[in-house]
C-alpha positions as CSV (number, residue, x, y, z in Angstrom):
1,M,-46.0,-101.8,53.8
2,K,-48.8,-104.2,54.6
3,I,-48.5,-107.6,53.1
4,L,-51.1,-110.3,53.0
5,G,-49.7,-113.8,53.4
6,V,-51.4,-117.1,52.4
7,E,-50.2,-120.5,53.6
8,T,-51.8,-123.8,52.5
9,S,-48.8,-126.1,52.1
10,C,-50.2,-128.9,54.2
11,D,-53.2,-129.1,56.6
12,E,-53.3,-125.6,58.0
13,C,-55.3,-123.0,56.1
14,A,-53.8,-119.7,57.1
15,V,-53.9,-116.0,56.1
16,A,-52.2,-113.1,57.9
17,V,-51.5,-109.4,57.4
18,V,-48.1,-108.2,58.5
19,E,-46.8,-104.6,58.4
20,D,-43.2,-103.9,57.5
21,G,-42.2,-107.5,58.1
22,R,-42.6,-107.3,61.9
23,R,-46.0,-106.0,63.1
24,V,-48.5,-108.8,62.9
25,L,-51.9,-107.2,62.4
26,S,-53.7,-110.6,62.0
27,N,-52.7,-114.2,61.9
28,V,-55.7,-116.5,61.3
29,I,-55.0,-120.3,61.3
30,V,-57.6,-122.9,60.7
31,S,-56.4,-126.5,61.3
32,Q,-57.7,-129.6,59.7
33,I,-57.0,-131.9,62.6
34,E,-60.5,-133.2,62.8
35,V,-60.6,-134.0,59.1
36,H,-57.4,-136.1,59.3
37,K,-57.6,-137.5,62.8
38,P,-59.5,-140.7,61.7
39,F,-56.5,-141.6,59.5
40,N,-53.8,-140.6,62.0
41,G,-52.1,-138.6,59.3
42,V,-52.7,-136.0,56.6
43,V,-54.6,-137.2,53.5
44,P,-53.5,-135.0,50.6
45,E,-56.8,-135.1,48.7
46,L,-58.8,-134.2,51.8
47,A,-56.4,-131.4,52.7
48,S,-56.7,-129.7,49.3
49,R,-60.5,-130.0,49.3
50,A,-60.7,-128.6,52.8
51,H,-58.5,-125.6,51.7
52,I,-61.0,-124.8,48.9
53,E,-63.8,-124.7,51.4
54,L,-61.9,-122.7,54.0
55,I,-59.7,-120.2,52.1
56,Q,-62.3,-117.4,51.4
57,D,-63.5,-117.3,55.1
58,V,-60.0,-117.4,56.5
59,Y,-59.0,-114.5,54.2
60,E,-62.0,-112.4,55.2
61,R,-61.3,-113.1,58.9
62,A,-57.7,-112.0,58.5
63,L,-58.7,-108.7,57.0
64,K,-61.4,-108.1,59.6
65,E,-59.0,-108.9,62.5
66,A,-56.5,-106.5,61.0
67,G,-59.1,-103.8,60.8
68,L,-58.3,-103.3,57.1
69,G,-59.9,-103.5,53.7
70,L,-58.3,-104.9,50.6
71,D,-57.5,-101.3,49.5
72,D,-55.2,-101.0,52.5
73,I,-53.0,-104.0,51.3
74,D,-49.8,-103.2,49.5
75,G,-48.8,-106.7,48.3
76,V,-49.7,-110.4,48.4
77,A,-47.5,-113.4,49.2
78,A,-48.2,-117.1,49.1
79,A,-46.4,-120.3,49.8
80,S,-45.5,-121.8,46.5
81,R,-43.2,-124.7,47.6
82,P,-42.5,-127.2,49.1
83,G,-45.6,-129.0,50.3
84,L,-48.6,-131.0,49.2
85,L,-49.1,-130.0,45.6
86,G,-52.9,-129.9,45.6
87,A,-52.9,-127.9,48.8
88,L,-50.3,-125.4,47.6
89,L,-52.2,-124.8,44.4
90,V,-55.3,-123.7,46.4
91,G,-53.6,-120.9,48.3
92,L,-51.3,-119.9,45.4
93,S,-54.1,-119.6,43.0
94,F,-56.2,-117.7,45.4
95,A,-53.4,-115.3,46.2
96,K,-52.4,-114.7,42.5
97,A,-56.0,-114.1,41.5
98,L,-56.4,-111.6,44.4
99,A,-53.2,-109.7,43.5
100,W,-53.9,-109.7,39.7
101,T,-57.4,-108.4,40.0
102,R,-56.3,-105.6,42.3
103,G,-53.1,-104.7,40.5
104,L,-51.0,-105.6,43.6
105,P,-47.4,-107.0,43.5
106,F,-47.2,-110.7,44.2
107,A,-44.4,-112.9,45.6
108,G,-44.3,-116.7,45.7
109,V,-42.5,-117.7,49.0
110,D,-40.5,-120.8,49.8
111,H,-42.2,-122.4,52.8
112,V,-38.8,-123.7,54.2
113,R,-37.2,-120.2,54.1
114,A,-40.3,-118.8,55.7
115,H,-40.0,-121.1,58.7
116,L,-36.4,-120.1,59.1
117,Y,-37.4,-116.4,58.9
118,A,-40.3,-116.7,61.4
119,P,-38.2,-115.8,64.5
120,H,-37.3,-112.5,62.9
121,I,-40.9,-111.3,63.3
122,E,-40.5,-111.2,67.1
123,N,-36.7,-110.6,67.4
124,D,-33.9,-108.4,66.1
125,I,-31.5,-111.1,64.8
126,S,-28.3,-110.3,63.0
127,Y,-26.7,-112.5,60.4
128,P,-25.0,-115.0,60.1
129,Y,-26.3,-117.8,62.3
130,L,-27.1,-121.5,62.4
131,G,-30.6,-122.1,61.2
132,L,-32.4,-125.2,62.6
133,L,-35.5,-126.2,60.7
134,V,-37.4,-129.2,62.1
135,S,-40.8,-130.3,61.0
136,G,-42.9,-133.2,59.7
137,G,-41.4,-132.9,56.3
138,H,-38.0,-131.4,56.8
139,T,-34.9,-131.6,59.0
140,L,-32.2,-129.1,58.1
141,I,-29.1,-127.6,59.8
142,T,-28.2,-124.5,57.8
143,R,-25.9,-121.6,57.7
144,V,-28.0,-118.5,57.2
145,G,-26.2,-115.4,55.8
146,G,-29.3,-113.4,54.9
147,F,-33.0,-113.8,54.4
148,D,-32.4,-115.3,51.0
149,E,-29.0,-116.8,51.7
150,V,-29.4,-120.3,53.2
151,E,-26.7,-122.9,52.9
152,V,-27.6,-126.5,53.9
153,L,-24.9,-128.0,56.2
154,G,-26.9,-131.1,57.2
155,T,-30.2,-132.8,56.5
156,T,-31.9,-136.1,57.1
157,I,-30.8,-139.1,55.0
158,D,-34.2,-140.7,55.4
159,D,-37.1,-139.7,57.7
160,A,-37.6,-136.2,58.9
161,C,-37.6,-135.7,62.7
162,G,-41.2,-134.7,62.8
163,E,-42.1,-137.6,60.6
164,A,-40.5,-140.1,63.0
165,F,-42.6,-138.5,65.8
166,D,-45.8,-139.0,63.7
167,K,-45.1,-142.6,62.8
168,V,-44.3,-143.7,66.3
169,A,-47.4,-141.9,67.6
170,K,-49.5,-143.6,64.9
171,F,-48.2,-147.1,65.6
172,Y,-48.9,-146.9,69.4
173,G,-52.0,-144.8,69.1
174,F,-50.7,-141.9,71.1
175,G,-52.9,-139.4,69.2
176,F,-52.9,-137.0,66.4
177,P,-51.0,-134.8,65.6
178,G,-48.2,-137.1,66.6
179,G,-45.5,-134.6,67.6
180,A,-47.7,-132.9,70.2
181,A,-49.1,-136.2,71.4
182,V,-45.6,-137.6,72.1
183,D,-44.5,-134.4,73.8
184,R,-47.6,-134.4,76.1
185,L,-47.3,-138.1,77.0
186,A,-43.6,-137.9,77.6
187,Q,-44.1,-135.4,80.5
188,S,-45.3,-138.3,82.7
189,G,-42.8,-140.9,81.5
190,D,-39.3,-142.0,82.4
191,D,-36.9,-141.1,79.5
192,S,-34.3,-143.6,80.8
193,A,-36.7,-146.6,80.6
194,F,-35.4,-147.5,77.1
195,S,-31.9,-147.1,75.7
196,F,-32.7,-146.5,72.1
197,P,-29.7,-146.4,69.7
198,Y,-28.2,-143.3,68.1
199,P,-27.2,-143.6,64.5
200,S,-23.5,-143.8,63.6
201,L,-23.2,-141.8,60.4
202,H,-19.9,-141.6,58.6
203,K,-17.8,-138.6,59.2
204,G,-16.4,-136.3,56.5
205,E,-18.5,-134.1,54.2
206,R,-21.9,-135.3,55.6
207,R,-20.9,-135.0,59.2
208,Y,-24.0,-132.9,60.1
209,D,-26.6,-135.2,58.6
210,V,-29.1,-137.1,60.8
211,S,-31.1,-140.3,60.4
212,Y,-34.3,-141.4,62.0
213,S,-35.2,-144.6,60.3
214,G,-33.1,-146.8,62.7
215,L,-34.6,-145.1,65.7
216,K,-38.1,-145.5,64.4
217,T,-37.5,-149.2,63.6
218,A,-36.1,-149.8,67.1
219,V,-39.2,-148.2,68.8
220,V,-41.7,-149.9,66.6
221,N,-40.3,-153.3,65.9
222,Q,-37.6,-154.0,68.4
223,L,-38.9,-152.4,71.6
224,D,-38.2,-155.2,74.0
225,M,-34.5,-155.2,73.0
226,F,-34.0,-151.8,74.5
227,L,-36.0,-152.0,77.7
228,N,-33.8,-151.4,80.7
229,P,-34.0,-153.8,83.7
230,G,-36.5,-152.8,86.2
231,C,-38.4,-150.4,83.9
232,E,-41.9,-150.7,82.7
233,K,-43.1,-150.8,79.1
234,T,-45.7,-148.1,79.4
235,H,-46.8,-145.7,76.7
236,A,-45.5,-142.7,78.7
237,N,-42.0,-144.4,79.1
238,I,-41.9,-145.2,75.4
239,A,-42.8,-141.6,74.4
240,A,-40.3,-140.1,76.8
241,S,-37.4,-142.4,75.8
242,F,-38.1,-142.0,72.1
243,Q,-38.3,-138.2,72.4
244,K,-35.1,-138.1,74.3
245,A,-33.3,-140.0,71.6
246,A,-34.9,-138.2,68.7
247,I,-34.0,-134.8,70.1
248,G,-30.6,-136.0,71.2
249,I,-29.7,-137.0,67.6
250,L,-30.6,-133.5,66.4
251,V,-28.8,-131.7,69.2
252,R,-25.5,-133.7,68.7
253,R,-25.3,-132.7,65.1
254,L,-26.2,-129.1,65.7
255,L,-23.5,-128.7,68.4
256,L,-21.0,-130.2,66.0
257,A,-21.9,-127.7,63.4
258,A,-21.6,-124.9,65.9
259,E,-18.2,-126.1,66.9
260,D,-16.9,-126.4,63.4
261,T,-18.4,-123.1,62.0
262,G,-17.8,-121.0,65.1
263,L,-21.4,-119.7,64.9
264,R,-22.9,-119.5,68.4
265,R,-26.3,-118.1,67.5
266,V,-28.9,-120.7,66.7
267,V,-32.3,-119.8,65.3
268,A,-34.9,-122.5,65.2
269,G,-38.2,-122.9,63.2
270,G,-40.8,-125.4,62.2
271,G,-43.4,-127.5,64.0
272,V,-40.9,-129.5,66.1
273,A,-39.4,-126.2,67.3
274,A,-42.3,-126.1,69.7
275,N,-41.2,-129.4,71.3
276,S,-40.5,-128.9,75.0
277,C,-37.5,-131.3,75.1
278,L,-35.8,-129.5,72.2
279,R,-36.3,-126.1,73.9
280,L,-35.0,-127.4,77.2
281,A,-32.0,-129.0,75.6
282,L,-30.9,-125.9,73.7
283,C,-32.1,-122.9,75.8
284,G,-30.3,-124.2,78.9
285,R,-26.9,-124.0,77.1
286,K,-24.7,-121.1,78.1
287,D,-22.4,-121.5,75.1
288,L,-25.2,-120.8,72.6
289,D,-27.5,-117.9,71.9
290,V,-30.7,-119.8,71.0
291,I,-33.8,-118.1,69.5
292,F,-37.1,-119.8,69.2
293,P,-40.3,-118.3,67.7
294,S,-43.5,-118.3,69.7
295,P,-45.4,-121.6,69.4
296,V,-48.0,-120.0,67.1
297,L,-45.2,-119.1,64.7
298,C,-43.7,-122.6,64.8
299,T,-46.7,-124.2,63.1
300,D,-47.5,-123.4,59.5
301,N,-48.9,-119.8,59.5
302,G,-49.5,-116.9,57.1
303,A,-47.5,-114.4,59.2
304,M,-44.2,-116.0,58.2
305,I,-45.2,-116.0,54.6
306,A,-46.2,-112.3,54.7
307,A,-43.0,-111.4,56.6
308,L,-40.7,-113.0,54.1
309,G,-42.9,-111.7,51.3
310,Y,-42.2,-108.2,52.6
311,E,-38.5,-108.7,52.3
312,L,-38.9,-109.8,48.6
313,L,-41.5,-107.2,47.6
314,R,-39.8,-104.2,49.1
315,R,-36.8,-105.0,47.0
316,G,-39.0,-105.3,43.9
317,R,-38.6,-109.0,43.6
318,T,-42.0,-110.0,42.4
319,S,-43.0,-113.4,41.0
320,P,-44.5,-113.9,37.5
321,W,-48.2,-114.7,37.2
322,T,-47.1,-118.0,35.8
323,E,-45.5,-118.9,39.2
324,G,-46.4,-122.6,39.8
325,A,-46.5,-124.8,42.9
326,S,-43.8,-127.4,43.6
327,A,-43.7,-130.2,46.1
328,R,-40.0,-130.2,46.3
329,V,-37.4,-128.0,48.1
330,A,-35.6,-125.7,45.7
331,G,-33.0,-123.0,45.7
332,L,-31.1,-123.9,48.9
333,R,-27.4,-124.2,48.5
334,H,-25.7,-127.3,49.9
335,G,-22.3,-126.8,51.4
336,Y,-20.2,-129.0,53.7
337,P,-17.1,-127.5,55.3
């Protein structure tokens, strides 16, 4: 079963063809970095306009790279939520029109669930496990019992992890995209130059939640307070120390969830899953079985949409033609042991 997946939730215009949920026949991703670089952040209106200009070409390239024609496609899937509303509407409308005119089954796919499912494309992973989703818009620690069974254990109470990376990078002019810029700069820095604070969240039912607003404030507005004696206030040292604290916050809560649930398998997804510090912190642990997707599957991509779309469509779970886009996360159960 060959599924064509369309992803336009933010600033990547992506179309892929995946066979039986595992075999990636094509995965074309066109980034809009140059469009948004002058603003050091994604401008929603510019993103949606760029998707309109790009989508047809990206779709044609995906079919060409797969060596297929539209007659060979068995179903169409598109990201319908969450994301930038105008950007989502471009890909969703394109995909629905394509499916309707050809009489193909269509599935609207949750972008968050797709990120959590992305590692399954390259790995045989059994359920249940702890799912870790970290991106510019979302930070979630979840218990995953199936492709459509995701229970939120912890989330951010303010900024997402990737958002904190972007804002720190923007303030200091590290570059855009911020997450990748911080990671690169941190390689040449001293991560002990600054002792940035870790948040002290209350225990109890929200014990797996994280917070990044305090760390962001410390790095941007109170930098000198946390500089250790004898250390230099360089951009590389700021990046390295910030990254160490940001990843440390996340790892502490994840390890707590693993201890409490007894789940030792951790599956990560989202843009921050490509971060070298996070990978080093988790993959080096002998008490956990940690699975990361390849970097190309960490960023927004059509392959993850097509793969999850396959799981839906092969079970006959199609979406109506009235399926709309939503900027909000929906359908994830919240549970706190």
